[in-house]
TORKOL-4160 file (C-alpha; in steps of 0.2 Angstrom, whole numbers, padded with zeros to 4 digits, m for minus):
182
<pt num="1" X="0419" Y="0525" Z="0522"/>
<pt num="2" X="0432" Y="0526" Z="0536"/>
<pt num="3" X="0447" Y="0514" Z="0538"/>
<pt num="4" X="0438" Y="0504" Z="0552"/>
<pt num="5" X="0423" Y="0501" Z="0540"/>
<pt num="6" X="0435" Y="0496" Z="0526"/>
<pt num="7" X="0444" Y="0484" Z="0537"/>
<pt num="8" X="0427" Y="0476" Z="0544"/>
<pt num="9" X="0423" Y="0473" Z="0525"/>
<pt num="10" X="0440" Y="0465" Z="0523"/>
<pt num="11" X="0436" Y="0454" Z="0538"/>
<pt num="12" X="0419" Y="0449" Z="0532"/>
<pt num="13" X="0425" Y="0446" Z="0515"/>
<pt num="14" X="0438" Y="0434" Z="0521"/>
<pt num="15" X="0427" Y="0425" Z="0533"/>
<pt num="16" X="0415" Y="0422" Z="0519"/>
<pt num="17" X="0429" Y="0415" Z="0508"/>
<pt num="18" X="0435" Y="0404" Z="0522"/>
<pt num="19" X="0417" Y="0397" Z="0525"/>
<pt num="20" X="0415" Y="0394" Z="0506"/>
<pt num="21" X="0432" Y="0384" Z="0506"/>
<pt num="22" X="0427" Y="0374" Z="0521"/>
<pt num="23" X="0409" Y="0369" Z="0516"/>
<pt num="24" X="0412" Y="0367" Z="0497"/>
<pt num="25" X="0421" Y="0353" Z="0489"/>
<pt num="26" X="0439" Y="0357" Z="0484"/>
<pt num="27" X="0433" Y="0357" Z="0465"/>
<pt num="28" X="0418" Y="0369" Z="0469"/>
<pt num="29" X="0429" Y="0380" Z="0479"/>
<pt num="30" X="0442" Y="0382" Z="0466"/>
<pt num="31" X="0428" Y="0385" Z="0453"/>
<pt num="32" X="0420" Y="0398" Z="0464"/>
<pt num="33" X="0437" Y="0407" Z="0467"/>
<pt num="34" X="0442" Y="0406" Z="0449"/>
<pt num="35" X="0425" Y="0413" Z="0444"/>
<pt num="36" X="0426" Y="0427" Z="0457"/>
<pt num="37" X="0444" Y="0431" Z="0451"/>
<pt num="38" X="0438" Y="0432" Z="0433"/>
<pt num="39" X="0422" Y="0442" Z="0437"/>
<pt num="40" X="0433" Y="0453" Z="0448"/>
<pt num="41" X="0444" Y="0458" Z="0434"/>
<pt num="42" X="0430" Y="0461" Z="0422"/>
<pt num="43" X="0422" Y="0473" Z="0435"/>
<pt num="44" X="0439" Y="0481" Z="0439"/>
<pt num="45" X="0441" Y="0484" Z="0420"/>
<pt num="46" X="0424" Y="0492" Z="0418"/>
<pt num="47" X="0426" Y="0503" Z="0433"/>
<pt num="48" X="0443" Y="0508" Z="0428"/>
<pt num="49" X="0437" Y="0513" Z="0411"/>
<pt num="50" X="0424" Y="0524" Z="0419"/>
<pt num="51" X="0408" Y="0514" Z="0418"/>
<pt num="52" X="0396" Y="0515" Z="0432"/>
<pt num="53" X="0393" Y="0497" Z="0438"/>
<pt num="54" X="0380" Y="0495" Z="0452"/>
<pt num="55" X="0388" Y="0489" Z="0469"/>
<pt num="56" X="0406" Y="0488" Z="0461"/>
<pt num="57" X="0408" Y="0506" Z="0458"/>
<pt num="58" X="0401" Y="0510" Z="0475"/>
<pt num="59" X="0413" Y="0498" Z="0483"/>
<pt num="60" X="0428" Y="0505" Z="0474"/>
<pt num="61" X="0423" Y="0523" Z="0478"/>
<pt num="62" X="0420" Y="0519" Z="0497"/>
<pt num="63" X="0433" Y="0505" Z="0501"/>
<pt num="64" X="0448" Y="0507" Z="0489"/>
<pt num="65" X="0463" Y="0516" Z="0495"/>
<pt num="66" X="0468" Y="0531" Z="0483"/>
<pt num="67" X="0482" Y="0528" Z="0471"/>
<pt num="68" X="0479" Y="0510" Z="0469"/>
<pt num="69" X="0471" Y="0499" Z="0455"/>
<pt num="70" X="0453" Y="0497" Z="0459"/>
<pt num="71" X="0450" Y="0481" Z="0468"/>
<pt num="72" X="0468" Y="0477" Z="0469"/>
<pt num="73" X="0468" Y="0470" Z="0487"/>
<pt num="74" X="0452" Y="0460" Z="0484"/>
<pt num="75" X="0460" Y="0452" Z="0469"/>
<pt num="76" X="0476" Y="0448" Z="0478"/>
<pt num="77" X="0465" Y="0440" Z="0492"/>
<pt num="78" X="0456" Y="0429" Z="0480"/>
<pt num="79" X="0471" Y="0424" Z="0470"/>
<pt num="80" X="0481" Y="0420" Z="0486"/>
<pt num="81" X="0466" Y="0409" Z="0492"/>
<pt num="82" X="0465" Y="0400" Z="0475"/>
<pt num="83" X="0484" Y="0397" Z="0475"/>
<pt num="84" X="0484" Y="0389" Z="0492"/>
<pt num="85" X="0468" Y="0379" Z="0488"/>
<pt num="86" X="0477" Y="0371" Z="0473"/>
<pt num="87" X="0493" Y="0367" Z="0483"/>
<pt num="88" X="0489" Y="0364" Z="0501"/>
<pt num="89" X="0476" Y="0354" Z="0511"/>
<pt num="90" X="0459" Y="0362" Z="0513"/>
<pt num="91" X="0461" Y="0364" Z="0532"/>
<pt num="92" X="0477" Y="0374" Z="0530"/>
<pt num="93" X="0469" Y="0385" Z="0517"/>
<pt num="94" X="0455" Y="0389" Z="0529"/>
<pt num="95" X="0467" Y="0393" Z="0542"/>
<pt num="96" X="0477" Y="0404" Z="0530"/>
<pt num="97" X="0462" Y="0414" Z="0524"/>
<pt num="98" X="0455" Y="0416" Z="0541"/>
<pt num="99" X="0472" Y="0422" Z="0547"/>
<pt num="100" X="0473" Y="0435" Z="0533"/>
<pt num="101" X="0455" Y="0441" Z="0536"/>
<pt num="102" X="0457" Y="0443" Z="0555"/>
<pt num="103" X="0476" Y="0448" Z="0557"/>
<pt num="104" X="0476" Y="0460" Z="0543"/>
<pt num="105" X="0460" Y="0469" Z="0547"/>
<pt num="106" X="0461" Y="0469" Z="0566"/>
<pt num="107" X="0480" Y="0474" Z="0567"/>
<pt num="108" X="0475" Y="0489" Z="0557"/>
<pt num="109" X="0460" Y="0494" Z="0568"/>
<pt num="110" X="0470" Y="0491" Z="0584"/>
<pt num="111" X="0485" Y="0500" Z="0577"/>
<pt num="112" X="0474" Y="0515" Z="0572"/>
<pt num="113" X="0466" Y="0517" Z="0589"/>
<pt num="114" X="0479" Y="0511" Z="0601"/>
<pt num="115" X="0496" Y="0511" Z="0591"/>
<pt num="116" X="0508" Y="0523" Z="0600"/>
<pt num="117" X="0525" Y="0514" Z="0596"/>
<pt num="118" X="0528" Y="0514" Z="0577"/>
<pt num="119" X="0541" Y="0501" Z="0572"/>
<pt num="120" X="0540" Y="0498" Z="0553"/>
<pt num="121" X="0531" Y="0506" Z="0538"/>
<pt num="122" X="0521" Y="0516" Z="0550"/>
<pt num="123" X="0514" Y="0501" Z="0558"/>
<pt num="124" X="0514" Y="0499" Z="0577"/>
<pt num="125" X="0519" Y="0486" Z="0590"/>
<pt num="126" X="0501" Y="0487" Z="0597"/>
<pt num="127" X="0493" Y="0484" Z="0580"/>
<pt num="128" X="0504" Y="0470" Z="0576"/>
<pt num="129" X="0502" Y="0462" Z="0594"/>
<pt num="130" X="0483" Y="0464" Z="0593"/>
<pt num="131" X="0482" Y="0456" Z="0576"/>
<pt num="132" X="0492" Y="0441" Z="0581"/>
<pt num="133" X="0482" Y="0439" Z="0597"/>
<pt num="134" X="0466" Y="0440" Z="0587"/>
<pt num="135" X="0472" Y="0428" Z="0573"/>
<pt num="136" X="0476" Y="0415" Z="0587"/>
<pt num="137" X="0458" Y="0414" Z="0592"/>
<pt num="138" X="0451" Y="0406" Z="0576"/>
<pt num="139" X="0467" Y="0396" Z="0573"/>
<pt num="140" X="0466" Y="0387" Z="0590"/>
<pt num="141" X="0449" Y="0381" Z="0585"/>
<pt num="142" X="0456" Y="0374" Z="0568"/>
<pt num="143" X="0474" Y="0369" Z="0573"/>
<pt num="144" X="0484" Y="0362" Z="0587"/>
<pt num="145" X="0488" Y="0376" Z="0599"/>
<pt num="146" X="0507" Y="0376" Z="0596"/>
<pt num="147" X="0504" Y="0377" Z="0577"/>
<pt num="148" X="0491" Y="0390" Z="0579"/>
<pt num="149" X="0502" Y="0401" Z="0589"/>
<pt num="150" X="0517" Y="0399" Z="0578"/>
<pt num="151" X="0506" Y="0402" Z="0562"/>
<pt num="152" X="0499" Y="0418" Z="0570"/>
<pt num="153" X="0516" Y="0425" Z="0575"/>
<pt num="154" X="0524" Y="0421" Z="0559"/>
<pt num="155" X="0510" Y="0428" Z="0549"/>
<pt num="156" X="0510" Y="0444" Z="0560"/>
<pt num="157" X="0529" Y="0446" Z="0556"/>
<pt num="158" X="0525" Y="0443" Z="0538"/>
<pt num="159" X="0511" Y="0456" Z="0538"/>
<pt num="160" X="0523" Y="0469" Z="0546"/>
<pt num="161" X="0538" Y="0467" Z="0535"/>
<pt num="162" X="0532" Y="0460" Z="0518"/>
<pt num="163" X="0538" Y="0471" Z="0504"/>
<pt num="164" X="0524" Y="0465" Z="0493"/>
<pt num="165" X="0505" Y="0465" Z="0496"/>
<pt num="166" X="0501" Y="0455" Z="0512"/>
<pt num="167" X="0485" Y="0448" Z="0505"/>
<pt num="168" X="0496" Y="0438" Z="0493"/>
<pt num="169" X="0509" Y="0433" Z="0507"/>
<pt num="170" X="0499" Y="0428" Z="0523"/>
<pt num="171" X="0489" Y="0413" Z="0517"/>
<pt num="172" X="0504" Y="0404" Z="0509"/>
<pt num="173" X="0514" Y="0408" Z="0525"/>
<pt num="174" X="0501" Y="0400" Z="0536"/>
<pt num="175" X="0499" Y="0385" Z="0525"/>
<pt num="176" X="0518" Y="0382" Z="0525"/>
<pt num="177" X="0519" Y="0384" Z="0544"/>
<pt num="178" X="0505" Y="0371" Z="0545"/>
<pt num="179" X="0513" Y="0359" Z="0533"/>
<pt num="180" X="0530" Y="0361" Z="0542"/>
<pt num="181" X="0523" Y="0358" Z="0560"/>
<pt num="182" X="0511" Y="0344" Z="0554"/>
């Protein structure tokens, strides 16, 4: 699968997590994410040991970047969502997870197709700006406009310069911005 397909799966995965957090009670959402995290680690261990696991093996083969632990990005995504759900209000967590899903996937797609001006770690102005603009769209529905704009811009900068996995960083950054501007 090409990078566009991988990023669209990332987007869909994130939207499903955000919908689950939004529609389930906090307790059930925490249980669902914890179960997903535990199950994910079991599947990763099996695939890493060479077992053929239906669906999981195909996803690792087609979606995972080479040279990384299988499922690393997905585990970081779920772990970050779980962390935020424990420490922040649900509406901020939904905003953080949606921001990660939209900003991360669309900044990559826009950058790959339209990025001409590389600025940091091979990332482009065009990709970063496209991701920030795209992230503002769902955020404006969930948050006051100023909070949505600030959260999208700060998350875009964090995605651009973070020295660690952005799936771990973006949701807490958005939750903190929402908390600070509440």
